[in-house]
N, C-alpha and C positions, 0 to 999 in steps of 0.2 A: 389505563384501566382495561381489565380483561373480564369477559363474561362468558359463562358456560351454561348450557341447559340441556336437559334430557327429559324425555317423557316415557311413560310406560302405562299400558292398559292393565288394570287389575280386575279380577273377577269377583268384585264385591261392591256393595252399595257405597256411595261416597261417604256417608256417615260412619260406616265401619272403618274405612280407610283413614279418614280424618281422626277418628278417636284413637286408632292405633298410632298413627304418626305423631299426634299432638300431645300424647301423654309424656310429660317431662320426665317421669320416673322410668320410662321405657325407651327413651331416645337411643340409648346405646344398643338396643336390639336391631336397629336399622342403620344407624350412622356408622361412619368408618370406625373400625375397632380400636384405632389408636387415639380416639377422642372420647373423653369422659366428661359428662355434664353433671354438675351439682347445682341443684336449684337453690336459690337464695330467696329473697323477697321478690317474687316475680313482678316485673319481667327480668330482674337481675339474676344471672346465672354465672357460674365459673366453669370454664372449659379447661381441662387438663389435657395436654398433648404429650403422648408418650415419647415422641421423637425428640422433643426439646426438654421434657421433664418440667415444663413450666405451666403455670396456671395463668389464664387470661380472663379478665372480666368481660362478660358478654351480656347480650340481651336476648331474650326469647319471648315471643308473643304468639299466642294462638288466637285467631279470629274465627270462632266457630260459625258465625253467621255468613262468613265469606268462604269458609272451608280453606283457610289460608294460615300458614305458619310463616313467621318472619324471625330472623336472627341476625346477629352481627356483633362485631367488636364494640365494646362500650366506650372505650376511651380514645383510641386512635383512629377509628373509622376506616380501617384498612380493608375490612372484609364484611360482606353481607350476603345473605341468602334468603330464599323463600321456597316454600313448597305449596302448590295449589292443587286441590282435588276438585274434579268436575265429574258429575254424572254423565254417562254417555248412553244411557238406556239399557234395558235388559239386565239390570242388576250389576252393571259393570261401571268402572270409573277410569278416568285418565288422571294420572299423577304427573305433574311437572315439577322438576327440581331445578332451581336456578342458583348459581353462585356468581358473585361479583367480587373482584379483587381490585380495590381502588389504589393500592400501593403495589406496584409491580414486584417489589421485593418479597411480598408475601405470596405471590402466585407461584405454585409449585410446577406449573407448566401444563399444557393442554393434555398430554398423554396421561399424566398422573390424575388430573382433575376428571377427565372423562371416565377413567377406570373407577375412580371413587364414586362418581355419580351413578354409573351402571351398577356397581356393587351395592350401593345404598338402596337403589330402587329394587334390586333383586331381593335384598334382605327384608325390605319393607313388605314386598309382595308375599314372601314366605311367612312373615309374622301375621299378615292379614289372612292368608290361607289357613294357618293354624287356628286363628281365632274364629274364623267363620266355620271351619270344620268342627271345632269344639262347641259350636252353638253360641258364640259371643262371649 
């Protein structure tokens, strides 16, 4: 099993960050660009990966009272992740993004995963900034 985690401070209230991150119709605005999520009957979703051209059944859950998102593969249990938003005062938030690969064959490697985590957090911060600057 491999686990990866990155955190980033964002200049917005945790509710704003969570609302942006947890909107299933806007996941692609911050997730890696090669992944595309189609919502089914939540928590069921389908994830299309450009690299393989395949669709994978997955789960996506938003827990607003905990400011937490959770996702993972639905059938084979090879992959899971979560995003946690926490208020840190002065209108700022800390966002932690965590990925777990339970099947080593699905782990693309530390360098690739760390780059994807950083890029996703940067993209989420940009989306949050745009939303806050536009007044919500």
